[in-house]
C-alpha positions in Angstrom: -17.7 -19.2 -28.6 -16.6 -15.6 -28.2 -13.9 -14.4 -25.9 -12.0 -11.2 -25.1 -8.7 -10.4 -23.5 -9.3 -6.9 -22.1 -5.8 -5.7 -21.1 -3.3 -7.8 -23.0 -0.7 -5.0 -22.9 -0.2 -5.8 -19.2 1.3 -9.2 -20.3 3.8 -7.8 -22.8 4.1 -8.1 -26.6 6.3 -11.1 -26.8 4.1 -14.1 -25.8 2.5 -17.0 -27.7 -1.3 -16.8 -27.5 -1.9 -20.0 -29.5 -2.9 -22.0 -26.4 -5.7 -19.6 -25.8 -6.6 -18.9 -29.4 -7.0 -22.7 -30.0 -10.0 -22.7 -27.6 -12.2 -20.2 -29.3 -13.7 -19.4 -32.6 -13.4 -15.7 -31.9 -10.8 -14.2 -29.5 -10.5 -10.5 -29.5 -7.5 -8.9 -27.8 -7.2 -5.3 -26.7 -4.1 -3.8 -25.3 -6.2 -1.8 -22.8 -9.9 -1.1 -22.1 -11.2 2.0 -20.5 -14.2 2.1 -18.1 -16.3 3.6 -20.9 -15.4 0.7 -23.2 -16.0 -2.1 -20.8 -19.8 -2.7 -21.2 -19.6 -2.8 -25.0 -16.7 -5.2 -25.0 -18.2 -7.8 -22.6 -21.9 -7.4 -23.5 -22.0 -10.3 -26.0 -19.0 -12.2 -24.7 -19.0 -15.6 -22.9 -15.4 -15.7 -21.8 -13.4 -12.7 -20.5 -9.7 -12.6 -19.7 -8.0 -9.9 -17.7 -5.1 -9.0 -15.5 -6.2 -5.9 -13.6 -9.6 -4.8 -15.1 -12.2 -4.2 -12.5 -15.4 -6.2 -12.8 -17.9 -4.3 -10.7 -21.4 -5.3 -9.7 -22.8 -2.9 -12.3 -20.6 -4.3 -15.1 -21.5 -7.9 -14.2 -25.2 -7.1 -14.4 -24.7 -5.8 -17.9 -22.7 -8.8 -19.0 -25.7 -11.1 -19.4 -23.9 -13.6 -21.7 -20.8 -13.8 -19.6 -20.0 -17.3 -18.3 -16.4 -17.2 -17.2 -13.7 -14.7 -16.1 -10.1 -15.8 -16.3 -7.5 -13.9 -14.3 -3.9 -13.8 -15.3 -3.0 -13.2 -11.7 -3.5 -14.9 -8.3 -5.2 -11.9 -6.7 -9.0 -11.6 -7.2 -9.6 -8.2 -5.5 -10.5 -6.6 -8.9 -13.6 -8.9 -9.3 -16.9 -8.6 -7.4 -16.9 -12.3 -6.5 -20.3 -12.1 -4.7 -22.1 -10.8 -7.7 -20.2 -13.1 -10.1 -21.3 -16.1 -8.0 -24.9 -14.8 -7.8 -25.0 -14.4 -11.6 -23.5 -17.9 -12.2 -20.3 -16.5 -13.6 -17.3 -18.7 -13.0 -14.0 -17.0 -11.9 -10.6 -18.7 -12.0 -7.1 -17.4 -11.1 -3.7 -18.7 -11.8 -1.2 -20.0 -9.3 2.5 -20.8 -9.0 3.2 -19.4 -12.4 5.8 -16.8 -11.4 7.5 -18.3 -8.4 11.0 -18.5 -9.9 10.7 -15.0 -11.3 9.7 -13.5 -7.9 12.4 -15.5 -6.0 15.1 -14.4 -8.4 13.9 -10.8 -8.0 14.0 -11.0 -4.2 17.6 -12.2 -4.2 18.7 -10.0 -7.1 17.7 -6.9 -5.2 19.0 -8.3 -1.9 22.4 -8.9 -3.4 22.4 -5.4 -4.9 21.8 -4.0 -1.4 24.0 -6.2 0.7 27.0 -6.1 -1.8 26.5 -2.4 -2.8 26.8 -3.5 -6.4 25.2 -0.3 -7.9 27.3 1.9 -5.7 30.6 0.2 -6.7 29.6 0.4 -10.3 29.1 4.1 -9.9 32.4 4.4 -8.1 34.3 2.8 -11.0 32.5 4.9 -13.6 33.4 8.0 -11.5 37.1 7.0 -11.7 37.6 6.1 -8.0 39.1 2.7 -8.7 41.4 4.1 -11.3 42.7 6.7 -8.8 43.0 4.2 -5.9 46.4 3.4 -4.3 45.2 -0.1 -3.6 44.1 -3.0 -5.8 40.4 -2.6 -4.6 38.3 0.1 -3.0 36.2 -0.7 0.1 34.1 2.5 0.4 30.7 0.8 0.6 29.6 -2.1 2.9 29.6 -5.7 1.7 27.6 -8.2 3.7 27.3 -12.0 3.3 23.9 -13.5 3.2 25.1 -16.5 5.1 25.5 -14.3 8.2 21.9 -13.0 8.0 18.5 -14.1 9.1 15.6 -14.0 6.6 12.1 -13.3 7.9 9.2 -14.3 5.6 5.7 -12.9 6.0 3.3 -15.0 3.9 4.3 -18.6 3.5 2.5 -19.8 0.4 4.1 -20.8 -2.9 6.2 -17.6 -3.1 7.3 -17.5 0.5 8.3 -21.2 0.4 10.3 -20.6 -2.8 12.2 -17.7 -1.1 12.9 -19.9 1.9 14.4 -22.7 -0.2 16.9 -20.3 -1.8 17.6 -18.5 1.5 18.6 -21.8 3.0 20.8 -22.5 0.0 22.6 -19.3 0.7 23.1 -20.4 4.3 20.7 -18.0 5.8 18.6 -18.8 8.9 14.9 -18.5 8.0 12.0 -17.3 10.2 8.4 -17.6 9.2 5.8 -15.3 10.7 2.5 -16.5 12.1 -0.4 -14.7 10.4 -0.8 -11.2 11.7 -3.3 -11.2 14.6 -3.0 -15.0 15.3 -0.9 -17.0 17.7 2.2 -18.8 16.5 1.7 -22.4 15.4 4.1 -25.2 14.4 7.5 -23.7 13.5 6.2 -20.1 13.0 7.1 -17.2 15.2 5.1 -14.2 16.4 5.4 -11.2 14.2 7.2 -9.1 16.9 9.8 -11.8 17.3 10.4 -11.9 13.5 10.7 -8.1 13.4 13.3 -8.1 16.2 15.4 -11.0 14.9 15.4 -10.7 11.1 18.2 -9.0 9.1 15.9 -9.1 6.0 12.2 -9.2 5.9 10.4 -10.2 2.6 6.6 -9.8 2.1 4.5 -12.4 0.3 1.2 -12.1 2.0 -2.2 -10.8 0.7 -3.5 -7.4 1.2 -6.6 -7.4 3.5 -8.0 -5.7 6.6 -5.4 -7.3 8.8 -2.4 -6.5 6.6 -3.2 -3.0 5.3 -0.3 -0.7 6.4 1.2 -3.7 8.2 4.5 -1.9 8.0 4.0 1.6 9.5 6.1 3.8 11.9 5.5 1.5 14.8 6.4 -1.7 12.9 9.6 -0.2 11.5 10.6 0.9 15.0 10.4 -2.8 16.1 12.6 -4.0 13.3 16.2 -4.9 13.9 18.4 -1.8 13.4 20.2 -2.0 10.1 17.7 -4.5 8.6 16.3 -4.6 5.0 12.7 -4.7 3.8 11.7 -6.3 0.4 8.1 -5.9 -0.8 7.1 -7.8 -4.0 3.5 -8.5 -2.7 1.1 -5.5 -2.5 1.9 -1.8 -2.1 -0.7 -1.3 0.6 1.2 -3.5 3.0 3.7 -0.7 3.5 3.2 2.9 4.5 5.5 4.7 2.1 6.1 7.8 4.2 7.0 5.6 7.2 9.4 3.6 5.1 11.2 6.7 3.8 11.6 8.0 7.4 13.1 4.7 8.5 15.6 4.8 5.6 16.5 8.4 6.2 17.1 7.8 9.8 19.3 4.8 9.1 17.2 2.5 11.2 16.8 0.5 8.0 19.9 -0.1 5.9 17.9 -0.7 2.8 14.7 -1.5 1.0 13.6 -2.9 -2.3 10.0 -2.0 -3.4 8.4 -3.5 -6.4 4.8 -2.5 -5.6 3.0 0.7 -4.5 -0.5 1.3 -3.1 -1.5 3.0 -6.4 -0.2 1.7 -9.7 0.8 3.4 -11.9 1.7 6.0 -9.2 0.4 8.9 -11.3 -0.2 11.0 -8.2 3.2 10.4 -6.8 4.4 8.5 -3.8 7.0 9.3 -1.1 9.3 6.5 -2.2 9.6 8.1 -5.7 10.9 11.3 -4.1 13.5 9.6 -2.0 17.0 9.7 -3.6 19.1 7.8 -1.1 21.2 4.9 -2.5 19.7 2.4 0.0 16.3 2.2 -1.8 15.6 0.2 -5.0 12.2 0.9 -6.7 11.0 -1.2 -9.6 7.7 -0.9 -11.5 5.9 -4.1 -10.4 8.1 -6.4 -12.5 9.2 -9.1 -10.0 6.7 -11.5 -11.6 7.4 -10.6 -15.1 10.2 -12.7 -16.7 9.3 -13.9 -20.2 9.0 -17.5 -18.8 6.6 -16.5 -16.1 4.4 -14.5 -18.4 4.2 -17.4 -20.8 3.4 -19.6 -17.9 0.5 -17.3 -17.1 -0.9 -17.6 -20.6 -0.6 -21.3 -20.6 -2.3 -21.5 -17.2 -5.0 -19.2 -18.4 -5.8 -21.5 -21.3 -5.6 -24.6 -19.1 -8.1 -23.1 -16.7 -10.5 -22.2 -19.5 -10.2 -25.6 -21.1 -11.0 -27.3 -17.8 -14.1 -25.2 -17.4 -15.3 -26.1 -20.8 -14.8 -29.8 -19.9 -16.9 -29.4 -16.8 -13.8 -29.6 -14.5 -12.8 -27.6 -11.5 -9.4 -26.0 -11.9 -8.2 -23.0 -9.9 -11.8 -21.9 -9.5 -12.4 -19.1 -7.1 -16.1 -19.0 -7.8 
């Protein structure tokens, strides 16, 4: 059987592909694949693996031998699932492979913001501690997580992982009802979560209900001095509105790991903002070495299950 990994560079150079290679007589790996190269690379292939490559209706019509698409991600918005199902092409994603990585990123950035770690490091390097009359300098705020309430929007695997660690820090935890729905069980309405949370972390999908969920109006309803963390999808947050909320001081900080367009080759308002209360990282919350190897292992397990006639993480 022939297989291809179309954008292996998105997974990094330091992983063990043996679990995947053991499944196929012929596995071709490409660091990246342009739109112009797509048809040729999938035309005679039965199994295709990708992280972010788009499989459009047109491409799927050309891939007459394709039987299976394996995603090294949970999101499926880059695949035309309707056409895949119509053409008998199975699609599987991976789940729960990067929970620990994302959770650690959330709290790493939160501790940087609440304990002003980068600012104090800069103060020491600028000689402020050395010139101080006291044994310490207290020029930047330091806040305990145990005195704060964590609001979580999106309570799947990642949201639940964040909640466990938040409670371990002694934080109160609020979970939002799905936007546009009434609260159920122990979840609260979004407006209540906005008003009560000192930190809000996003772990929900991007869809018609959540596009620009955080805009000027939403930020205005957030608790003054609160913090926003987004490791989910860039389209959940209006960047210009976020910058305005940071500039005004209504938000005390934000940590942004995702943007609406990636890479942000056309710029983005958060990239132009130079205030110390914003952390921007290049979509790496998921990307510890352990999480990326988990992704490869899950990719292989899904493909092996399909070969054996089993349903595992199938989307279509």
